[in-house]
N, C-alpha and C positions, 0 to 999 in steps of 0.2 A: 184798109180792105183786111178782112180776115184771113188768116192762114190756115189752110187745111190741116187737120190733125193727122197724124202719122199713125194711130194707133191708141192703143188705151193701157194705163197702167192700173191693176184691180186689186185690192187690198182687202183679203179675207180673213175675217176675224169672228171670234165668238160675239153673240148679240150681248154678252155680258162685259166684255172687254172694250166696246166701243169707244169709251170715253177714258180709259186708263192711260197711264202715263207711257207704256210700252207702245199702245198703237199710236199715242201722238208722236212719238219718235220715229216711228216707221212712216207714219203719213207725212210727215215733215220732210223725210229723205225723199219720199216718193214724189211729193209735190214740187220740190227743186229740181229733181231729174226730168219730171214731165215737163216744167216749164222750159227747161233748157232744150229739151228734144220736141217740143210741140205737141205732147201727148195729152190726152184726156186722162181724168183719175177718177176711180170710184172706189167707194168703199162698200162691200158686200157682208153683211151678218149671216152667219150662219146659226143654225138654232140649237146645235149641240155645244156643249161648254167644253172648250177645248183651250189650253194653254198657248196654242200655236198660231203663229200669224204667218200670212201666205202673201207673196206679191207676184201677180202673173202678168206677162205682157200678152195682149191679143192685137192683131191687125185684120179687121175685117171678118171672114167666114173661118179663118184658119183656126185649129186649135190653140187655147192659150198655152203659153209657154212659161213653167217656173221659172222664177228669179231669186226668190229669197225666202228663206223661212227663218222666223225668228224664234227658237226655242227657249232660250233662256231669259231673254228679256234684259240683259245687261249691257247691250250694245248702244253706244252714243249715236247720235244723228249722223256725225261725220261717219264713222264706221259702216252703218248701214248704207249710206249714200256711195260710199267707195265700193262695198260690194254690188250695189245694184249698177252703178256704172260701170263697174267692170264686167258684169253678166251683158249688159246692152252692147259693150265693146264687141264681145266674142258674138254676140249673137248678130251684129249688124254684118258679118260676113258670111251668113247664110243666104243665099240666094232669093228665098222667100220674104227677107227682110231688109232690102237693099235701101229702102227708104230712111232706115235707122241711119246707116252710112251716110247719106246725103246731109241729113239733120246733124251728125255728129261733126261733119266737114265744115258746116256754117258757122261753127264756135270753135273754140279752142277748150278742148276736153284732154287736159292733161292725164297722162296714164301713171299708175301708181305702181 
C-alpha cells in the first residue's frame, strides 16, 4: 500500500544550473529528507540567471514556506541536510504543519 505524501519539497534554481555540482548537493540533501518524511520532490527551473538555489516546503494550497537558500555553494550535502532538517523540525511545531511532526515521530530524527 502506498503511503500518502505529507507535502512537497521544491528546489528552485536557474535553468543554467540544473546539472551543476551545487544543485546536485542540494537535491541529494532534499531527496534524503523527503524520503525520511514521506514528501514529494520537484525541481523548478527559473529563467533568470541566478547564483542562488532555494528550497521550499508546501503542503496543499498553503503558501510555500522557504527552508533553505544556497548562496555560496560551498556547503556539503550533510550541512545542507542538517539545515533542512532543523528547519523542518521548527516548522513541525506550527499548527498548519502537524503532519510533519507525525512523520518525524515515526522515525528517529536526531537533533543537532
